[in-house]
C-alpha positions as CSV (number, residue, x, y, z in Angstrom):
1,X,-21.0,-12.3,3.0
2,X,-18.0,-11.0,4.0
3,X,-14.5,-10.6,1.2
4,X,-12.8,-13.3,3.1
5,X,-15.6,-15.8,2.0
6,X,-15.5,-14.9,-1.5
7,X,-13.8,-17.3,-3.7
8,X,-11.4,-15.1,-5.8
9,X,-12.2,-14.4,-9.4
10,X,-11.2,-16.9,-12.0
11,X,-7.7,-16.4,-13.5
12,X,-6.8,-14.5,-10.0
13,X,-6.2,-17.9,-8.0
14,X,-2.3,-17.6,-8.0
15,X,-2.7,-14.7,-6.0
16,X,-4.7,-16.3,-3.1
17,X,-5.1,-16.6,-0.4
18,X,-2.6,-13.5,0.1
19,X,-4.5,-11.5,-2.1
20,X,-8.1,-11.9,-3.1
21,X,-9.7,-10.5,-6.4
22,X,-13.6,-10.1,-6.8
23,X,-15.4,-8.1,-9.2
24,X,-18.3,-5.9,-8.1
25,X,-20.5,-4.2,-10.8
26,X,-17.8,-2.9,-13.6
27,X,-15.1,-2.8,-10.7
28,X,-12.2,-5.1,-9.7
29,X,-11.9,-5.4,-5.6
30,X,-8.5,-6.5,-4.5
31,X,-8.2,-7.5,-1.0
32,X,-5.2,-8.1,1.1
33,X,-6.2,-11.1,3.2
34,X,-4.3,-11.6,6.4
35,X,-7.0,-10.5,8.8
36,X,-5.5,-12.4,11.6
37,X,-2.4,-10.3,11.1
38,X,-4.3,-7.0,10.5
39,X,-3.2,-7.5,6.7
40,X,0.6,-7.2,7.8
41,X,2.7,-7.7,4.6
42,X,4.6,-11.1,4.9
43,X,6.9,-12.5,2.0
44,X,3.7,-13.9,0.2
45,X,1.8,-10.8,0.2
46,X,4.6,-8.8,-1.0
47,X,5.3,-11.1,-3.8
48,X,1.8,-10.9,-4.9
49,X,1.7,-7.3,-4.6
50,X,4.5,-7.3,-7.2
51,X,2.7,-9.2,-9.8
52,X,-1.4,-8.6,-9.4
53,X,-1.0,-5.2,-11.3
54,X,0.6,-6.5,-14.5
55,X,-2.2,-8.8,-14.3
56,X,-4.8,-6.5,-13.9
57,X,-3.3,-4.1,-16.7
58,X,-3.5,-7.2,-19.0
59,X,-7.0,-8.1,-18.5
60,X,-9.1,-6.2,-20.9
61,X,-12.1,-6.6,-18.5
62,X,-10.2,-4.6,-15.8
63,X,-12.0,-1.1,-16.2
64,X,-11.2,0.0,-12.4
65,X,-9.6,-1.3,-9.4
66,X,-10.2,-0.9,-6.0
67,X,-7.8,-1.9,-3.0
68,X,-8.6,-2.6,0.5
69,X,-7.9,-5.0,3.4
70,X,-9.9,-7.5,4.9
71,X,-11.3,-7.3,8.3
72,X,-10.3,-4.1,10.6
73,X,-7.0,-3.1,8.5
74,X,-5.7,-1.8,4.9
75,X,-2.5,-3.0,6.2
76,X,-0.4,-2.9,9.5
77,X,3.0,-2.5,7.4
78,X,5.7,-5.0,7.7
79,X,5.5,-8.2,9.3
80,X,7.8,-8.4,12.1
81,X,8.7,-12.2,11.7
82,X,9.2,-11.5,8.2
83,X,11.8,-8.9,9.2
84,X,13.6,-11.3,11.7
85,X,14.0,-13.5,8.4
86,X,15.3,-10.7,6.3
87,X,17.9,-9.7,8.9
88,X,19.2,-13.5,8.9
89,X,19.1,-14.1,5.0
90,X,20.9,-11.3,2.7
91,X,19.5,-13.0,-0.4
92,X,16.0,-12.8,0.8
93,X,16.7,-9.3,1.7
94,X,18.1,-8.4,-1.6
95,X,15.0,-10.4,-3.3
96,X,12.5,-8.1,-1.1
97,X,14.3,-5.1,-1.7
98,X,14.1,-5.5,-5.6
99,X,10.7,-6.6,-5.4
100,X,10.0,-2.9,-3.1
101,X,11.0,-1.1,-6.1
102,X,8.9,-3.1,-8.3
103,X,5.5,-2.8,-6.2
104,X,6.1,1.0,-5.9
105,X,7.0,1.3,-9.7
106,X,4.1,-1.1,-10.9
107,X,1.6,1.2,-8.7
108,X,2.5,4.1,-9.9
109,X,2.7,3.4,-13.5
110,X,-0.7,1.1,-13.1
111,X,-2.6,2.5,-16.4
112,X,-6.2,1.5,-15.0
113,X,-8.1,3.9,-12.4
114,X,-7.3,2.7,-8.9
115,X,-9.2,3.7,-5.8
116,X,-8.0,2.7,-2.4
117,X,-10.4,2.0,0.6
118,X,-8.6,2.4,3.4
119,X,-10.4,0.7,6.3
120,X,-8.3,1.0,9.2
121,X,-4.6,1.4,9.7
122,X,-3.0,1.9,6.3
123,X,1.1,1.5,7.3
124,X,4.2,1.4,5.8
125,X,3.6,-0.4,2.3
126,X,-0.1,0.2,2.8
127,X,0.3,3.8,3.1
128,X,2.2,3.7,0.0
129,X,-0.2,2.1,-1.8
130,X,-3.0,4.2,-0.5
131,X,-1.3,7.5,-1.4
132,X,-0.4,6.3,-4.9
133,X,-3.8,5.9,-5.7
134,X,-5.7,8.1,-8.2
135,X,-8.4,8.4,-5.8
136,X,-8.5,7.7,-1.8
137,X,-11.5,6.7,0.6
138,X,-10.9,6.7,4.1
139,X,-12.7,5.7,7.4
140,X,-13.3,8.2,9.9
141,X,-11.2,6.3,12.7
142,X,-8.7,5.3,9.7
143,X,-5.2,6.5,9.6
144,X,-2.1,6.8,7.3
145,X,1.3,6.0,8.8
146,X,4.8,5.5,7.7
147,X,7.1,4.4,10.7
148,X,10.0,3.0,8.9
149,X,12.5,5.4,10.5
150,X,10.9,4.4,14.0
151,X,11.8,0.8,14.0
152,X,15.1,1.7,12.7
153,X,14.3,1.5,8.6
154,X,15.1,4.0,5.9
155,X,11.9,5.1,4.5
156,X,13.0,3.0,1.5
157,X,9.5,1.7,-0.3
158,X,7.9,4.9,-0.4
159,X,7.4,7.7,2.1
160,X,10.9,9.5,1.5
161,X,10.4,9.2,-2.2
162,X,6.7,10.2,-2.5
163,X,5.2,12.1,0.6
164,X,7.8,15.5,0.1
165,X,5.9,15.6,-3.1
166,X,2.1,15.3,-1.9
167,X,2.2,17.8,1.3
168,X,5.6,19.5,0.8
169,X,9.0,19.3,2.6
170,X,8.4,20.4,6.0
171,X,5.3,18.1,6.8
172,X,6.6,15.0,5.2
173,X,9.7,15.4,7.4
174,X,7.4,15.6,10.3
175,X,5.5,12.5,9.2
176,X,8.2,10.4,7.9
177,X,11.2,10.8,10.6
178,X,8.7,10.8,13.5
179,X,6.4,8.2,12.2
180,X,3.3,9.9,13.5
181,X,-0.2,8.8,12.2
182,X,-1.7,11.1,9.6
183,X,-5.7,10.6,10.9
184,X,-8.4,10.7,8.4
185,X,-9.1,14.3,9.6
186,X,-5.3,15.2,9.1
187,X,-5.5,13.8,5.9
188,X,-8.4,15.8,4.7
189,X,-6.3,19.0,6.0
190,X,-3.6,18.2,3.9
191,X,-5.4,16.9,0.9
192,X,-4.0,13.5,1.1
193,X,-7.8,11.9,0.5
194,X,-10.5,12.5,-1.6
195,X,-13.5,11.3,0.6
196,X,-13.7,10.8,4.5
197,X,-16.9,8.6,5.7
198,X,-18.1,6.3,8.3
199,X,-16.0,3.3,8.9
200,X,-18.8,1.1,7.4
201,X,-19.2,3.1,4.3
202,X,-15.5,2.9,3.2
203,X,-16.1,0.0,0.5
204,X,-19.3,1.4,-0.8
205,X,-18.0,5.0,-1.5
206,X,-14.7,3.6,-2.8
207,X,-17.0,1.7,-5.1
208,X,-19.4,4.0,-6.2
209,X,-16.2,6.4,-7.3
210,X,-14.7,3.5,-8.9
211,X,-17.8,3.1,-11.1
212,X,-17.5,6.3,-12.3
213,X,-14.1,5.9,-13.1
214,X,-15.2,2.8,-14.9
215,X,-17.9,4.3,-16.9
216,X,-15.5,7.0,-18.7
217,X,-14.2,6.5,-21.8
218,X,-11.2,4.4,-21.1
219,X,-8.1,5.7,-23.5
220,X,-9.2,9.1,-22.1
221,X,-9.2,8.3,-18.3
222,X,-6.2,6.3,-18.5
223,X,-3.7,8.3,-20.8
224,X,-4.8,11.5,-18.5
225,X,-4.4,9.4,-15.4
226,X,-0.7,8.2,-16.8
227,X,0.0,12.0,-17.6
228,X,-0.9,13.1,-14.1
229,X,1.3,10.4,-12.4
230,X,4.4,11.6,-14.5
231,X,4.5,14.5,-12.1
232,X,5.2,12.1,-9.2
233,X,7.3,9.3,-10.9
234,X,9.8,11.7,-12.7
235,X,10.3,13.4,-9.6
236,X,10.3,10.1,-7.0
237,X,12.2,7.4,-8.7
238,X,15.6,8.6,-8.4
239,X,14.8,9.3,-4.8
240,X,13.7,5.7,-4.5
241,X,16.8,4.0,-5.8
242,X,18.7,5.8,-2.9
243,X,16.3,5.1,-0.1
244,X,16.2,1.3,-1.1
245,X,19.7,1.1,-1.0
246,X,19.8,2.5,2.2
247,X,17.1,1.0,3.3
248,X,18.9,-2.9,2.5
249,X,21.7,-1.3,4.8
250,X,19.3,-0.6,8.0
251,X,18.7,-4.3,8.1
252,X,22.2,-4.9,9.2
253,X,22.2,-2.2,11.9
254,X,22.2,-3.3,15.6
255,X,19.4,-0.6,16.7
256,X,16.8,-2.3,13.8
257,X,17.5,-5.9,15.1
258,X,17.2,-4.6,18.9
259,X,13.6,-3.3,17.8
260,X,12.4,-6.2,16.1
261,X,13.5,-8.5,18.6
262,X,11.9,-6.1,21.3
263,X,8.5,-6.1,19.5
264,X,8.4,-10.0,18.9
265,X,9.2,-10.6,22.5
266,X,6.4,-8.3,23.4
267,X,4.5,-10.3,21.0
268,X,5.3,-13.7,22.4
269,X,4.3,-12.7,26.0
270,X,0.4,-11.5,25.0
């Protein structure tokens, strides 16, 4: 049975169909569920991602969480059709930027163990969620990427705020400004990944790691995780405010509008 065929866990129906939540052993698995669009983040997925972390945190049954994507991708990044709507609607854009802040802060402050199972592309917001996880498993053919700048947007919801803290400024500028893919093998060289495994073993390995985390004394593992994440959060959150404000402005630039229009035109020709 595939993840998309599994009924979402009782108590989490409000997040479906954008996010599916199931329990596998002691682990709660949260799957982005737009496989037909390679799990690109549209408004519904984005909104669900603002609320899911608090629901998991408040659920005493949750000991560890694995995030993944249904199908062949973790997430292909922001949905271009959504971008077109945000260009035309400043009010929706304001809400989206506020939600982007919420997603970043909710994930970086999430108090329970979080493992990401990257089963294909993890782009944009998907890349940020993966890199903010406590442990990260990547398939051999998977990759991370932050293409904000390449499409005409300030790298607002993660890359500029976080990647310099993880890999150093020079490498961060390479991958954020140029938008190049960070393959699984490169992620290993940069110490960005916990395990690189065969593509068909990604979820199994992530679940095994999450089971180990779930078996640890809850107060000890949660408080230690929070303490370690303070290194990131204290440095990243100030940068995030500037970057998100600049990203809002990016939506009004002609360069971004042209790139979105060109992408959508190519998609319509297929």
